[in-house]
N, CA and C atoms as a LAMMPS dump frame, in Angstrom:
ITEM: TIMESTEP
0
ITEM: NUMBER OF ATOMS
585
ITEM: BOX BOUNDS ff ff ff
-5.0000000000000000e+02 5.0000000000000000e+02
-5.0000000000000000e+02 5.0000000000000000e+02
-5.0000000000000000e+02 5.0000000000000000e+02
ITEM: ATOMS id mol type element x y z
1 1 1 N -254.971 -89.293 -11.703
2 1 2 C -256.347 -89.163 -12.15
3 1 3 C -256.767 -90.375 -12.985
4 2 1 N -255.869 -90.883 -13.815
5 2 2 C -256.181 -92.081 -14.602
6 2 3 C -256.428 -93.275 -13.685
7 3 1 N -255.577 -93.421 -12.674
8 3 2 C -255.757 -94.522 -11.718
9 3 3 C -257.07 -94.39 -10.944
10 4 1 N -257.459 -93.174 -10.621
11 4 2 C -258.718 -92.953 -9.906
12 4 3 C -259.93 -93.416 -10.711
13 5 1 N -259.753 -93.508 -12.023
14 5 2 C -260.84 -93.968 -12.896
15 5 3 C -260.667 -95.432 -13.3
16 6 1 N -259.738 -96.134 -12.629
17 6 2 C -259.612 -97.566 -12.834
18 6 3 C -258.464 -98.023 -13.697
19 7 1 N -257.638 -97.105 -14.17
20 7 2 C -256.5 -97.505 -15.007
21 7 3 C -255.402 -98.133 -14.157
22 8 1 N -254.781 -99.149 -14.699
23 8 2 C -253.561 -99.694 -14.099
24 8 3 C -252.418 -99.218 -14.975
25 9 1 N -251.564 -98.36 -14.433
26 9 2 C -250.481 -97.769 -15.214
27 9 3 C -249.306 -98.732 -15.316
28 10 1 N -248.791 -98.868 -16.529
29 10 2 C -247.637 -99.724 -16.804
30 10 3 C -246.61 -98.855 -17.52
31 11 1 N -245.459 -98.646 -16.89
32 11 2 C -244.43 -97.787 -17.484
33 11 3 C -243.518 -98.593 -18.405
34 12 1 N -243.061 -97.95 -19.462
35 12 2 C -242.077 -98.55 -20.356
36 12 3 C -241.281 -97.426 -21.006
37 13 1 N -240.163 -97.774 -21.615
38 13 2 C -239.298 -96.786 -22.248
39 13 3 C -239.179 -97.066 -23.741
40 14 1 N -239.613 -96.129 -24.593
41 14 2 C -239.406 -96.312 -26.028
42 14 3 C -237.939 -96.175 -26.439
43 15 1 N -237.099 -95.758 -25.497
44 15 2 C -235.659 -95.683 -25.752
45 15 3 C -234.987 -97.008 -25.386
46 16 1 N -235.295 -97.535 -24.199
47 16 2 C -234.546 -98.683 -23.661
48 16 3 C -235.218 -100.04 -23.878
49 17 1 N -236.545 -100.083 -23.914
50 17 2 C -237.246 -101.361 -24.033
51 17 3 C -237.369 -101.78 -25.492
52 18 1 N -237.218 -103.084 -25.738
53 18 2 C -237.334 -103.605 -27.098
54 18 3 C -238.777 -103.848 -27.509
55 19 1 N -239.66 -104.078 -26.526
56 19 2 C -241.044 -104.428 -26.815
57 19 3 C -242.002 -103.65 -25.932
58 20 1 N -243.216 -103.463 -26.439
59 20 2 C -244.273 -102.913 -25.605
60 20 3 C -244.622 -103.921 -24.519
61 21 1 N -245.046 -103.456 -23.352
62 21 2 C -245.53 -104.393 -22.335
63 21 3 C -246.733 -105.178 -22.878
64 22 1 N -246.926 -106.371 -22.38
65 22 2 C -248.04 -107.21 -22.823
66 22 3 C -249.355 -106.704 -22.226
67 23 1 N -250.429 -107.007 -22.935
68 23 2 C -251.801 -106.742 -22.473
69 23 3 C -252.127 -105.267 -22.262
70 24 1 N -251.584 -104.398 -23.106
71 24 2 C -251.942 -102.979 -23.026
72 24 3 C -253.293 -102.746 -23.705
73 25 1 N -254.032 -101.785 -23.174
74 25 2 C -255.308 -101.4 -23.772
75 25 3 C -255.301 -99.952 -24.229
76 26 1 N -254.204 -99.254 -24.024
77 26 2 C -254.059 -97.877 -24.449
78 26 3 C -252.658 -97.396 -24.118
79 27 1 N -252.237 -96.337 -24.806
80 27 2 C -250.902 -95.763 -24.568
81 27 3 C -251.024 -94.251 -24.472
82 28 1 N -250.328 -93.695 -23.489
83 28 2 C -250.267 -92.249 -23.306
84 28 3 C -248.803 -91.825 -23.365
85 29 1 N -248.462 -91.023 -24.37
86 29 2 C -247.116 -90.462 -24.497
87 29 3 C -247.182 -88.996 -24.102
88 30 1 N -246.618 -88.67 -22.951
89 30 2 C -246.594 -87.286 -22.5
90 30 3 C -245.521 -86.482 -23.215
91 31 1 N -245.333 -85.28 -22.751
92 31 2 C -244.335 -84.4 -23.345
93 31 3 C -242.927 -84.81 -22.956
94 32 1 N -241.976 -84.108 -23.483
95 32 2 C -240.575 -84.402 -23.212
96 32 3 C -239.709 -83.799 -24.297
97 33 1 N -238.54 -84.343 -24.462
98 33 2 C -237.577 -83.817 -25.431
99 33 3 C -237.079 -84.951 -26.325
100 34 1 N -237.916 -85.48 -27.212
101 34 2 C -237.482 -86.599 -28.043
102 34 3 C -236.309 -86.248 -28.949
103 35 1 N -236.145 -84.96 -29.242
104 35 2 C -235.012 -84.566 -30.085
105 35 3 C -233.674 -84.882 -29.419
106 36 1 N -233.639 -84.922 -28.078
107 36 2 C -232.398 -85.263 -27.373
108 36 3 C -232.079 -86.751 -27.477
109 37 1 N -233.088 -87.562 -27.779
110 37 2 C -232.933 -89.008 -27.884
111 37 3 C -233.336 -89.505 -29.268
112 38 1 N -233.281 -88.61 -30.257
113 38 2 C -233.784 -88.945 -31.593
114 38 3 C -233.1 -90.18 -32.169
115 39 1 N -231.8 -90.283 -32.023
116 39 2 C -231.091 -91.438 -32.579
117 39 3 C -231.504 -92.727 -31.88
118 40 1 N -231.564 -92.704 -30.541
119 40 2 C -231.953 -93.902 -29.802
120 40 3 C -233.397 -94.309 -30.112
121 41 1 N -234.3 -93.331 -30.176
122 41 2 C -235.688 -93.625 -30.519
123 41 3 C -235.785 -94.212 -31.926
124 42 1 N -235.045 -93.616 -32.845
125 42 2 C -235.058 -94.084 -34.23
126 42 3 C -234.458 -95.475 -34.358
127 43 1 N -233.378 -95.724 -33.628
128 43 2 C -232.702 -97.027 -33.703
129 43 3 C -233.545 -98.162 -33.112
130 44 1 N -234.505 -97.834 -32.257
131 44 2 C -235.34 -98.864 -31.631
132 44 3 C -236.488 -99.233 -32.582
133 45 1 N -236.117 -99.874 -33.678
134 45 2 C -237.046 -100.188 -34.756
135 45 3 C -238.178 -101.098 -34.299
136 46 1 N -237.883 -102.078 -33.47
137 46 2 C -238.923 -102.996 -33.014
138 46 3 C -240.014 -102.267 -32.242
139 47 1 N -239.634 -101.358 -31.365
140 47 2 C -240.617 -100.586 -30.598
141 47 3 C -241.435 -99.703 -31.537
142 48 1 N -240.767 -99.042 -32.474
143 48 2 C -241.482 -98.167 -33.414
144 48 3 C -242.524 -98.962 -34.203
145 49 1 N -242.136 -100.137 -34.671
146 49 2 C -243.063 -100.981 -35.446
147 49 3 C -244.253 -101.424 -34.61
148 50 1 N -244.005 -101.802 -33.366
149 50 2 C -245.088 -102.266 -32.501
150 50 3 C -246.092 -101.148 -32.207
151 51 1 N -245.597 -99.942 -31.989
152 51 2 C -246.49 -98.816 -31.719
153 51 3 C -247.331 -98.509 -32.953
154 52 1 N -246.722 -98.511 -34.112
155 52 2 C -247.467 -98.284 -35.36
156 52 3 C -248.52 -99.376 -35.55
157 53 1 N -248.172 -100.603 -35.231
158 53 2 C -249.095 -101.726 -35.406
159 53 3 C -250.314 -101.596 -34.485
160 54 1 N -250.09 -101.305 -33.199
161 54 2 C -251.238 -101.196 -32.289
162 54 3 C -252.098 -99.98 -32.634
163 55 1 N -251.464 -98.906 -33.118
164 55 2 C -252.215 -97.741 -33.57
165 55 3 C -253.088 -98.118 -34.767
166 56 1 N -252.53 -98.856 -35.716
167 56 2 C -253.27 -99.27 -36.912
168 56 3 C -254.44 -100.188 -36.566
169 57 1 N -254.302 -100.938 -35.477
170 57 2 C -255.364 -101.856 -35.051
171 57 3 C -256.438 -101.166 -34.216
172 58 1 N -256.277 -99.87 -33.956
173 58 2 C -257.307 -99.119 -33.255
174 58 3 C -257.13 -98.959 -31.764
175 59 1 N -255.961 -99.323 -31.229
176 59 2 C -255.727 -99.08 -29.803
177 59 3 C -255.735 -97.576 -29.544
178 60 1 N -256.368 -97.111 -28.462
179 60 2 C -256.282 -95.693 -28.119
180 60 3 C -254.837 -95.305 -27.795
181 61 1 N -254.32 -94.35 -28.535
182 61 2 C -252.963 -93.84 -28.317
183 61 3 C -253.075 -92.32 -28.284
184 62 1 N -252.572 -91.716 -27.218
185 62 2 C -252.612 -90.264 -27.096
186 62 3 C -251.196 -89.745 -26.9
187 63 1 N -250.802 -88.779 -27.722
188 63 2 C -249.47 -88.185 -27.606
189 63 3 C -249.547 -86.681 -27.606
190 64 1 N -248.836 -86.068 -26.664
191 64 2 C -248.814 -84.609 -26.614
192 64 3 C -247.374 -84.104 -26.643
193 65 1 N -247.163 -83.059 -27.39
194 65 2 C -245.869 -82.395 -27.552
195 65 3 C -244.79 -83.399 -27.958
196 66 1 N -243.837 -83.705 -27.085
197 66 2 C -242.785 -84.653 -27.45
198 66 3 C -243.335 -86.021 -27.807
199 67 1 N -244.399 -86.437 -27.122
200 67 2 C -245.047 -87.702 -27.451
201 67 3 C -245.67 -87.671 -28.826
202 68 1 N -246.263 -86.542 -29.194
203 68 2 C -246.815 -86.348 -30.532
204 68 3 C -245.706 -86.419 -31.585
205 69 1 N -244.573 -85.787 -31.305
206 69 2 C -243.451 -85.814 -32.248
207 69 3 C -242.982 -87.251 -32.494
208 70 1 N -242.95 -88.054 -31.431
209 70 2 C -242.552 -89.454 -31.557
210 70 3 C -243.543 -90.235 -32.413
211 71 1 N -244.794 -89.837 -32.397
212 71 2 C -245.812 -90.515 -33.198
213 71 3 C -245.816 -90.078 -34.662
214 72 1 N -245.017 -89.06 -34.99
215 72 2 C -244.896 -88.614 -36.385
216 72 3 C -243.961 -89.535 -37.167
217 73 1 N -243.83 -89.282 -38.457
218 73 2 C -242.97 -90.11 -39.311
219 73 3 C -241.492 -89.895 -39.035
220 74 1 N -241.132 -88.654 -38.684
221 74 2 C -239.721 -88.357 -38.454
222 74 3 C -239.574 -87.081 -37.637
223 75 1 N -238.409 -86.966 -37.002
224 75 2 C -237.981 -85.717 -36.376
225 75 3 C -236.722 -85.289 -37.109
226 76 1 N -236.71 -84.045 -37.585
227 76 2 C -235.518 -83.497 -38.241
228 76 3 C -234.839 -82.52 -37.292
229 77 1 N -233.534 -82.693 -37.116
230 77 2 C -232.797 -81.761 -36.261
231 77 3 C -232.644 -80.421 -36.985
232 78 1 N -232.143 -79.381 -36.304
233 78 2 C -232.032 -78.058 -36.946
234 78 3 C -231.175 -78.045 -38.206
235 79 1 N -230.311 -79.057 -38.382
236 79 2 C -229.497 -79.128 -39.595
237 79 3 C -230.202 -79.883 -40.718
238 80 1 N -231.416 -80.369 -40.437
239 80 2 C -232.184 -81.072 -41.459
240 80 3 C -231.966 -82.57 -41.513
241 81 1 N -231.239 -83.127 -40.534
242 81 2 C -231.012 -84.572 -40.498
243 81 3 C -232.266 -85.266 -39.967
244 82 1 N -232.871 -86.187 -40.755
245 82 2 C -234.098 -86.848 -40.307
246 82 3 C -233.821 -88.103 -39.478
247 83 1 N -234.672 -88.316 -38.481
248 83 2 C -234.638 -89.526 -37.665
249 83 3 C -236.032 -90.147 -37.729
250 84 1 N -236.178 -91.306 -38.357
251 84 2 C -237.501 -91.931 -38.462
252 84 3 C -238.085 -92.233 -37.087
253 85 1 N -239.401 -91.999 -36.968
254 85 2 C -240.136 -92.283 -35.736
255 85 3 C -241.208 -93.338 -36.044
256 86 1 N -242.301 -93.359 -35.303
257 86 2 C -243.275 -94.449 -35.432
258 86 3 C -244.096 -94.393 -36.718
259 87 1 N -244.362 -93.21 -37.233
260 87 2 C -245.145 -93.09 -38.461
261 87 3 C -246.644 -93.215 -38.265
262 88 1 N -247.135 -93.087 -37.039
263 88 2 C -248.584 -93.11 -36.826
264 88 3 C -249.244 -91.908 -37.497
265 89 1 N -248.551 -90.786 -37.523
266 89 2 C -248.988 -89.599 -38.257
267 89 3 C -248.002 -89.361 -39.397
268 90 1 N -248.482 -88.976 -40.586
269 90 2 C -247.594 -88.798 -41.736
270 90 3 C -246.925 -87.423 -41.768
271 91 1 N -246.505 -86.941 -40.609
272 91 2 C -245.912 -85.609 -40.495
273 91 3 C -244.436 -85.719 -40.132
274 92 1 N -243.692 -84.662 -40.426
275 92 2 C -242.308 -84.53 -39.971
276 92 3 C -242.252 -83.393 -38.964
277 93 1 N -241.658 -83.647 -37.816
278 93 2 C -241.458 -82.605 -36.808
279 93 3 C -240.087 -81.984 -37.048
280 94 1 N -240.066 -80.723 -37.429
281 94 2 C -238.821 -80.018 -37.725
282 94 3 C -238.4 -79.179 -36.525
283 95 1 N -237.172 -79.42 -36.052
284 95 2 C -236.635 -78.685 -34.911
285 95 3 C -236.034 -77.351 -35.363
286 96 1 N -236.178 -76.336 -34.516
287 96 2 C -235.613 -75.019 -34.772
288 96 3 C -234.755 -74.607 -33.579
289 97 1 N -233.888 -73.654 -33.801
290 97 2 C -233.036 -73.186 -32.708
291 97 3 C -233.739 -72.129 -31.854
292 98 1 N -234.893 -71.659 -32.322
293 98 2 C -235.65 -70.654 -31.569
294 98 3 C -237.015 -71.197 -31.178
295 99 1 N -237.572 -70.633 -30.144
296 99 2 C -238.89 -71.007 -29.661
297 99 3 C -239.943 -70.758 -30.738
298 100 1 N -240.801 -71.749 -30.988
299 100 2 C -241.86 -71.619 -31.988
300 100 3 C -243.204 -71.256 -31.368
301 101 1 N -243.462 -71.709 -30.154
302 101 2 C -244.762 -71.421 -29.555
303 101 3 C -244.675 -71.557 -28.038
304 102 1 N -245.341 -70.632 -27.349
305 102 2 C -245.372 -70.637 -25.893
306 102 3 C -246.662 -69.972 -25.446
307 103 1 N -247.381 -70.605 -24.539
308 103 2 C -248.559 -69.946 -23.982
309 103 3 C -249.639 -70.913 -23.566
310 104 1 N -250.627 -70.366 -22.876
311 104 2 C -251.769 -71.146 -22.437
312 104 3 C -252.747 -71.309 -23.594
313 105 1 N -253.435 -72.439 -23.61
314 105 2 C -254.393 -72.729 -24.667
315 105 3 C -255.659 -73.323 -24.067
316 106 1 N -256.754 -73.151 -24.799
317 106 2 C -257.997 -73.835 -24.466
318 106 3 C -258.461 -74.555 -25.713
319 107 1 N -258.791 -75.827 -25.569
320 107 2 C -259.298 -76.572 -26.709
321 107 3 C -260.773 -76.882 -26.484
322 108 1 N -261.508 -76.88 -27.577
323 108 2 C -262.905 -77.293 -27.581
324 108 3 C -263.018 -78.441 -28.562
325 109 1 N -263.498 -79.572 -28.089
326 109 2 C -263.604 -80.752 -28.938
327 109 3 C -264.729 -80.578 -29.946
328 110 1 N -264.418 -80.819 -31.209
329 110 2 C -265.406 -80.726 -32.285
330 110 3 C -266.078 -82.071 -32.539
331 111 1 N -265.488 -83.144 -31.995
332 111 2 C -266.01 -84.504 -32.161
333 111 3 C -265.813 -85.251 -30.841
334 112 1 N -266.505 -86.381 -30.709
335 112 2 C -266.212 -87.286 -29.598
336 112 3 C -264.847 -87.897 -29.85
337 113 1 N -263.986 -87.892 -28.842
338 113 2 C -262.634 -88.435 -28.984
339 113 3 C -262.29 -89.253 -27.748
340 114 1 N -261.091 -89.776 -27.729
341 114 2 C -260.671 -90.566 -26.58
342 114 3 C -260.343 -89.71 -25.359
343 115 1 N -260.388 -88.385 -25.472
344 115 2 C -260.16 -87.521 -24.31
345 115 3 C -261.394 -86.71 -23.921
346 116 1 N -262.509 -86.908 -24.621
347 116 2 C -263.716 -86.172 -24.263
348 116 3 C -264.773 -86.226 -25.342
349 117 1 N -265.878 -85.588 -25.031
350 117 2 C -267.015 -85.572 -25.936
351 117 3 C -267.108 -84.229 -26.653
352 118 1 N -267.785 -84.25 -27.773
353 118 2 C -267.986 -83.027 -28.559
354 118 3 C -268.516 -81.909 -27.661
355 119 1 N -267.886 -80.729 -27.764
356 119 2 C -268.282 -79.572 -26.972
357 119 3 C -267.516 -79.406 -25.676
358 120 1 N -266.833 -80.468 -25.212
359 120 2 C -266.025 -80.362 -23.992
360 120 3 C -264.864 -79.394 -24.211
361 121 1 N -264.473 -78.69 -23.156
362 121 2 C -263.288 -77.837 -23.218
363 121 3 C -262.259 -78.337 -22.2
364 122 1 N -261.002 -78.217 -22.582
365 122 2 C -259.876 -78.595 -21.722
366 122 3 C -258.808 -77.527 -21.913
367 123 1 N -258.125 -77.189 -20.84
368 123 2 C -257.05 -76.192 -20.932
369 123 3 C -255.691 -76.874 -20.889
370 124 1 N -254.701 -76.151 -21.391
371 124 2 C -253.348 -76.672 -21.384
372 124 3 C -252.356 -75.592 -21.774
373 125 1 N -251.146 -76.016 -22.133
374 125 2 C -250.144 -75.043 -22.558
375 125 3 C -249.26 -75.64 -23.654
376 126 1 N -248.611 -74.736 -24.384
377 126 2 C -247.641 -75.118 -25.412
378 126 3 C -246.286 -74.53 -25.057
379 127 1 N -245.26 -75.319 -25.29
380 127 2 C -243.876 -74.865 -25.143
381 127 3 C -243.068 -75.733 -26.089
382 128 1 N -242.658 -75.181 -27.228
383 128 2 C -241.99 -76.029 -28.212
384 128 3 C -241.027 -75.254 -29.098
385 129 1 N -240.047 -76.019 -29.577
386 129 2 C -239.043 -75.52 -30.506
387 129 3 C -239.169 -76.211 -31.867
388 130 1 N -240.317 -76.778 -32.143
389 130 2 C -240.498 -77.486 -33.417
390 130 3 C -241.859 -77.154 -34.002
391 131 1 N -242.033 -77.544 -35.241
392 131 2 C -243.308 -77.421 -35.93
393 131 3 C -243.418 -78.608 -36.872
394 132 1 N -244.632 -78.933 -37.285
395 132 2 C -244.786 -80.086 -38.166
396 132 3 C -244.957 -79.651 -39.614
397 133 1 N -244.437 -80.481 -40.498
398 133 2 C -244.636 -80.318 -41.934
399 133 3 C -245.509 -81.476 -42.387
400 134 1 N -246.529 -81.143 -43.186
401 134 2 C -247.451 -82.167 -43.669
402 134 3 C -247.226 -82.367 -45.16
403 135 1 N -247.116 -83.616 -45.606
404 135 2 C -247.04 -83.859 -47.047
405 135 3 C -248.308 -83.365 -47.718
406 136 1 N -248.193 -82.904 -48.954
407 136 2 C -249.34 -82.354 -49.67
408 136 3 C -250.525 -83.31 -49.713
409 137 1 N -250.26 -84.592 -49.909
410 137 2 C -251.36 -85.547 -50.03
411 137 3 C -251.928 -85.953 -48.677
412 138 1 N -251.364 -85.456 -47.593
413 138 2 C -251.835 -85.833 -46.258
414 138 3 C -252.374 -84.638 -45.472
415 139 1 N -252.722 -83.565 -46.159
416 139 2 C -253.218 -82.387 -45.441
417 139 3 C -254.649 -82.575 -44.955
418 140 1 N -255.28 -83.668 -45.349
419 140 2 C -256.666 -83.884 -44.955
420 140 3 C -256.8 -84.795 -43.735
421 141 1 N -255.749 -84.959 -42.969
422 141 2 C -255.85 -85.716 -41.723
423 141 3 C -256.893 -85.025 -40.846
424 142 1 N -257.77 -85.806 -40.262
425 142 2 C -258.873 -85.257 -39.473
426 142 3 C -258.349 -84.476 -38.274
427 143 1 N -258.887 -83.272 -38.087
428 143 2 C -258.617 -82.49 -36.883
429 143 3 C -259.887 -82.512 -36.04
430 144 1 N -259.724 -82.665 -34.728
431 144 2 C -260.885 -82.92 -33.884
432 144 3 C -261.143 -81.865 -32.818
433 145 1 N -260.317 -80.811 -32.779
434 145 2 C -260.649 -79.745 -31.857
435 145 3 C -260.186 -78.385 -32.339
436 146 1 N -260.794 -77.374 -31.733
437 146 2 C -260.462 -75.98 -32.001
438 146 3 C -259.621 -75.474 -30.842
439 147 1 N -258.586 -74.717 -31.166
440 147 2 C -257.688 -74.194 -30.14
441 147 3 C -257.785 -72.68 -30.102
442 148 1 N -257.884 -72.153 -28.893
443 148 2 C -257.897 -70.711 -28.687
444 148 3 C -256.744 -70.353 -27.761
445 149 1 N -255.915 -69.414 -28.195
446 149 2 C -254.877 -68.883 -27.301
447 149 3 C -255.559 -67.933 -26.333
448 150 1 N -255.078 -67.881 -25.118
449 150 2 C -255.721 -67.054 -24.088
450 150 3 C -255.863 -65.604 -24.529
451 151 1 N -254.856 -65.078 -25.205
452 151 2 C -254.881 -63.661 -25.575
453 151 3 C -255.618 -63.408 -26.888
454 152 1 N -256.019 -64.449 -27.595
455 152 2 C -256.635 -64.276 -28.914
456 152 3 C -258.041 -64.839 -28.925
457 153 1 N -258.854 -64.333 -29.819
458 153 2 C -260.223 -64.818 -29.968
459 153 3 C -260.328 -65.863 -31.087
460 154 1 N -259.412 -65.808 -32.061
461 154 2 C -259.541 -66.715 -33.202
462 154 3 C -259.219 -68.15 -32.805
463 155 1 N -259.908 -69.084 -33.467
464 155 2 C -259.726 -70.495 -33.177
465 155 3 C -259.097 -71.178 -34.384
466 156 1 N -258.194 -72.112 -34.115
467 156 2 C -257.567 -72.876 -35.184
468 156 3 C -257.911 -74.347 -35.015
469 157 1 N -257.972 -75.053 -36.155
470 157 2 C -258.236 -76.489 -36.141
471 157 3 C -256.957 -77.231 -35.8
472 158 1 N -257.019 -78.07 -34.787
473 158 2 C -255.869 -78.871 -34.396
474 158 3 C -256.343 -80.177 -33.796
475 159 1 N -255.444 -80.919 -33.21
476 159 2 C -255.766 -82.212 -32.641
477 159 3 C -255.948 -83.22 -33.749
478 160 1 N -254.871 -83.902 -34.12
479 160 2 C -254.893 -84.798 -35.276
480 160 3 C -255.322 -86.2 -34.86
481 161 1 N -256.162 -86.809 -35.682
482 161 2 C -256.696 -88.129 -35.377
483 161 3 C -256.513 -89.067 -36.559
484 162 1 N -255.852 -90.203 -36.31
485 162 2 C -255.715 -91.292 -37.272
486 162 3 C -256.056 -92.564 -36.507
487 163 1 N -257.043 -93.322 -37.013
488 163 2 C -257.582 -94.462 -36.271
489 163 3 C -258.06 -93.941 -34.914
490 164 1 N -257.512 -94.463 -33.825
491 164 2 C -257.815 -93.905 -32.494
492 164 3 C -256.555 -93.304 -31.887
493 165 1 N -255.663 -92.854 -32.733
494 165 2 C -254.439 -92.195 -32.276
495 165 3 C -254.639 -90.689 -32.407
496 166 1 N -254.52 -89.995 -31.28
497 166 2 C -254.763 -88.564 -31.207
498 166 3 C -253.489 -87.868 -30.75
499 167 1 N -253.117 -86.793 -31.422
500 167 2 C -251.905 -86.094 -31.02
501 167 3 C -251.902 -84.629 -31.4
502 168 1 N -251.144 -83.864 -30.633
503 168 2 C -250.888 -82.452 -30.895
504 168 3 C -249.892 -81.953 -29.866
505 169 1 N -249.406 -80.756 -30.066
506 169 2 C -248.383 -80.19 -29.195
507 169 3 C -248.87 -79.797 -27.804
508 170 1 N -250.131 -79.516 -27.638
509 170 2 C -250.618 -78.971 -26.368
510 170 3 C -250.533 -80.006 -25.25
511 171 1 N -249.938 -79.576 -24.122
512 171 2 C -249.928 -80.371 -22.889
513 171 3 C -251.253 -80.087 -22.181
514 172 1 N -252.125 -81.072 -22.136
515 172 2 C -253.419 -80.862 -21.483
516 172 3 C -253.281 -80.917 -19.971
517 173 1 N -254.064 -80.082 -19.314
518 173 2 C -254.165 -80.135 -17.86
519 173 3 C -255.447 -80.901 -17.557
520 174 1 N -255.315 -82.21 -17.287
521 174 2 C -256.491 -83.056 -17.077
522 174 3 C -257.369 -82.522 -15.949
523 175 1 N -256.787 -81.805 -15.005
524 175 2 C -257.564 -81.239 -13.91
525 175 3 C -258.482 -80.109 -14.335
526 176 1 N -258.283 -79.57 -15.538
527 176 2 C -259.154 -78.489 -16.01
528 176 3 C -260.501 -79.017 -16.486
529 177 1 N -260.584 -80.322 -16.733
530 177 2 C -261.848 -80.977 -17.065
531 177 3 C -261.745 -82.406 -16.549
532 178 1 N -262.405 -82.673 -15.451
533 178 2 C -262.249 -83.958 -14.779
534 178 3 C -262.742 -85.141 -15.603
535 179 1 N -263.523 -84.876 -16.649
536 179 2 C -263.989 -85.96 -17.514
537 179 3 C -262.91 -86.446 -18.48
538 180 1 N -261.838 -85.681 -18.652
539 180 2 C -260.799 -86.038 -19.613
540 180 3 C -260.146 -87.376 -19.273
541 181 1 N -259.704 -87.529 -18.042
542 181 2 C -259.075 -88.788 -17.623
543 181 3 C -260.074 -89.934 -17.69
544 182 1 N -261.3 -89.68 -17.255
545 182 2 C -262.331 -90.725 -17.282
546 182 3 C -262.601 -91.181 -18.709
547 183 1 N -262.639 -90.251 -19.619
548 183 2 C -262.925 -90.574 -21.015
549 183 3 C -261.796 -91.402 -21.629
550 184 1 N -260.554 -91.055 -21.314
551 184 2 C -259.431 -91.829 -21.852
552 184 3 C -259.468 -93.264 -21.317
553 185 1 N -259.72 -93.413 -20.027
554 185 2 C -259.788 -94.755 -19.432
555 185 3 C -260.946 -95.542 -20.046
556 186 1 N -262.077 -94.887 -20.254
557 186 2 C -263.226 -95.558 -20.865
558 186 3 C -262.916 -95.995 -22.295
559 187 1 N -262.188 -95.171 -23.034
560 187 2 C -261.78 -95.536 -24.396
561 187 3 C -260.914 -96.793 -24.376
562 188 1 N -260.005 -96.876 -23.408
563 188 2 C -259.141 -98.042 -23.278
564 188 3 C -259.95 -99.286 -22.867
565 189 1 N -260.898 -99.068 -21.976
566 189 2 C -261.76 -100.175 -21.517
567 189 3 C -262.595 -100.723 -22.69
568 190 1 N -263.124 -99.835 -23.516
569 190 2 C -263.908 -100.258 -24.676
570 190 3 C -263.045 -101.023 -25.671
571 191 1 N -261.819 -100.556 -25.855
572 191 2 C -260.898 -101.266 -26.759
573 191 3 C -260.625 -102.677 -26.24
574 192 1 N -260.436 -102.805 -24.95
575 192 2 C -260.201 -104.121 -24.343
576 192 3 C -261.366 -105.074 -24.63
577 193 1 N -262.588 -104.575 -24.55
578 193 2 C -263.757 -105.4 -24.827
579 193 3 C -263.859 -105.788 -26.298
580 194 1 N -263.331 -104.933 -27.17
581 194 2 C -263.354 -105.226 -28.619
582 194 3 C -262.351 -106.292 -29.01
583 195 1 N -261.25 -106.415 -28.268
584 195 2 C -260.164 -107.326 -28.65
585 195 3 C -260.604 -108.776 -28.622
């Protein structure tokens, strides 16, 4: 879907590659299991620094679930051992031995973001064994969407935004709102023009 809107996809590994590919205009970190590679991700200091730097400069960066965890300050294993990550978000992702969340979700954007415009809805799902801890002085990180669980009516504020870096646990189904992919590509295109 991203390619259909004009994106040229460039793959790289935050585990194996020492540097980000050249001439990027945006980064998408999908889900996965970063806790299985926490040491390797943490040891790749050059990659972590580069991702933090491009995030600080306003490059569109989107991370969901495992990708979101990688964009946090650290991942702690179930024994409490911390592994530093990129630090784009000032949160710690704490791993648990039991499932923390599972189910379908619908998000409604409260602001214009790199994945859509205010009022847009996108569906997705959560499947995770971790939760984030926020430092007391960082609880005011901007949240940009409301989340509704399929079985519940109440909405919670989620979707964290720092600069143009957006992250949360929900795996979005871009096909549930065809404008989502277009909006992300447009955000990257606009960033390219700003550089």
